[in-house]
N, C-alpha and C positions, 0 to 999 in steps of 0.2 A: 125807702125812696117815696117821695110824695106822689100823689096821683097826677098833679100838673107836670112834674118832671118826666114821668113815664109817658104821658101824652105828647110832650114836646119831643122826646127822643123818637117815639114812634112816627111822628110827623116828619122829622128830619130824615129818618130811614126811608120813608115812603117817597119823599122828594128825591133822594139820591137814587133810588131804584128807577123812578120815572125818568130821571136825567140820563141814566145809562141806557134805558130802553129807547129814549128819543135819539141818542147818538148813534144807535145801530140800525134805525129804521130807514132813513133816507140820507142822502149825501148832504142835504142842506138843513136838516132838522136841528143840528147843534147850533148853527148860525141863528136860526129862528128862536131857539131857546134862549140864547144870550140876549137877543134884542127884545124879546117879549118879557124877560125877567126884570128888566130895569125900567126906569121912568119912561114916560111917553115923550119921545122926541118929535120934533116937527117933521112933516113929510119931506120938506126940502132937504133937511139934514140927512135923513135916511137915504133919499135918492142920490144926493151928492156923494155920500160915503160909498154906497153900493156901486155907483158908476166908476169911481176911482179905483175901488178894489177889483172890479171886473176888468178894468183897463190894465191894471198891473199884472193880474194873473194871465190875461190874454197875451200881452206883449212878452212876458217871461216865457210862456210856452212857445211862442213864436221864435224867440231867440234860441231856445233849446232844440227846436226842430231843424234849425239852419246849421247847427253844429259848427259854428264859426271858431276860428283859431283864437280870436280875441273876445271870447264870450264874456269873460269877467269884466273886461273894459266896457263892453256894450251894456252889460247888466248894471254896472256901477252908474253909468250915465242914466239909465232908466230909473234907478232908485232915486237919484238926485232930482230928476224931473218930477217923479211922483211925490217926493217929499215936499217939493216947492208948492205943489197943488194941495197937498195935505195941510201945509202950514197956513193956507188961505181959508181952510174950512172953519166953521164956527166951533166952539168948544164941544157942542153936542155932536157935530159931524166928525170931529177928531176921535171922540170916544167910540162912536159907532164904527169908524174905520178900524180902530185898534181891535175891537171885539170881533169884527168880521175876519181879520187876519188871524187872530188867535183861534177862533172857531174853525177856520179853514185848515189851519195847521193841525188842530186836534183831529179833524176828520181824516186827514191824510195819514196821521199816525195810527189811527184805528184800522184804516183800510190796509196799510202796509204790514201791520202786525199780524193780520190774518193771512197774508200772502207769503210771508217769509219768517224765518227764525231770526229774530232781532238780536238774540244773544250772540250769534255768529256773524251778523252783518256789521260792516264797519260804519254805515251811515244810512239814513233815509235818502230816497232819491228825489222826492218832490217837495220836501219841506224846507230845504236850505234857503231858497229865495225869500220865503216868508220870515225866516229868522233874520236874514239880512235887513229886511224892511223894518221889523220890530226893533232890532238893535239900532238902526239908523234913527228911528223915532225916539228911542230911549236916550241916546247920546246927544243928538242934535237939539232935542227939546231942552236938555240941561244947559246948552249953550245958546238958547234963544234962536235956534235955527241956523246958527253960523256953521260954516264948513271950512276946514283947513286941512293940511296934510296930517297934522297931529290928531285931529278929530276923526279923519277917515281911518287912520291907523288904529285908533281906539275902537272904532266900529268893527274893523276886520278882526282884531284880536278877540273881541267879545263874541263875534259870530263864529270864529274858528274854534273857540272853546265849547261851542254848543253843537259840534258835529256828530258826536257819537250818539247812538240811539238812546242811551240812558240820559244823557244831558239834554237831548232834544225833547224827550217826553217830560223830563223834569221841568224844562222851560215852559212848555205849554200847560202842564198840569198846575204850576204855580201861578201862571198868568190868568187862568180861567177860574170862574166861580163855580164850575160844575165838577163832578167826580168822574167824568167820562174816562179819564186816563189813570185813575187812582190804582186800579188793579194792575194795569200794565206797568206803571211806574214801580210799584213795590216788587213786581216780578223781576224787572231789570235790576232793581236795587239789590235784591238778594243774590242774583246770579252773575252780575258783572261788577267790575271795579269802576270807580269814578276816574275819568281820564281828562287830559288836557293836551293841547298841541304845543310842541316846542317851537318857539318863534324863529329859531335858526334853521333847523333841519326839517321841521314840519312833522316829525314823528309823533304819533299819538301814544302816550304812555300813562301809567298809573300816576294820578295827581299827587299821591303821597310821597313819591320818589323825586319830585321836581323841586327846583328852586325858583323863587320869584324875585323880580327886581323890586326895589323899594317903591317904585311908582305904582306897583300893583297892576300893571298892564301887560307885563311880559313874563312868560314862564319858560323854563329851560330844563332839558333832560339831563344836562351835565354842565360842569363848570366850563369845559372847553367851548361848548355851544354859546354859553353866556358871554365869554370873552370875545368869541368870533363875531357875535351879533352886536356887541355894545357900541362900536364906532357909529353905525347907522342909527341905532336905537337912542343914543345919547342926545340926538337933536330933539327928540320928543320927550325923553326922560326928564329933562330939565323943566319942562312945562307940567309934567304929571307928578313930579316928586313932591311928596308932602313933608318929608323930613330927610335929613342927610346923615343919619347915624352910620349906615353902611350901604354898600351897593347891593349885595345879595343876602338873602335870608331864606330859611326853609319855608316852603309853602304851607300856610296855615289857613284853613277855611272850614 
């Protein structure tokens, strides 16, 4: 191996170690790392994105403390309102906002991994609202900010598939440019199975035993669940379907 390659690998290893160290020092260091690592944005973009992220986190926590019966409805309304403000940000502001949400989710994953055994836990407590926000951005950006019942159903399906600790850590690990969650992700990958939720009964099961609709937006734990759910799902399925060879096929990913 040449000298330059050895120096390059040593530099990358040093950067990775510094990243892990930064993520464990303070609650906001990971956020600062992601913002400092990339190009210099304008102060207005940074302030606008920080303000919107802080507003979303504050109002989400406020809804959680009230323990309302219709929490999901109120939270969905909040996400829609925040996305409308996000859509008005500049391109730099949008990128900063996404990085703040991803870094905040990374921070919560690290904190909760130290407090509980994630191999036995069904889900993280404080991360799901961040996943909802990121899935909303991911899906609605693809439709230029539009929102309909089918788009909302697609957001919920994608978010529900990211509920388990393994999928949550995988989501934030792949979304971030740092290695803060690398060790935790490989630990969960070795000791847990990849799971998904059944769109009919809601049960979380091994993804390899599930069937998926041709639209690729709905997974089922059994054929009976697929048949029972199809009348309601068919309304959206026609919009999502990319081909019409068959209705159900084994899940492959």
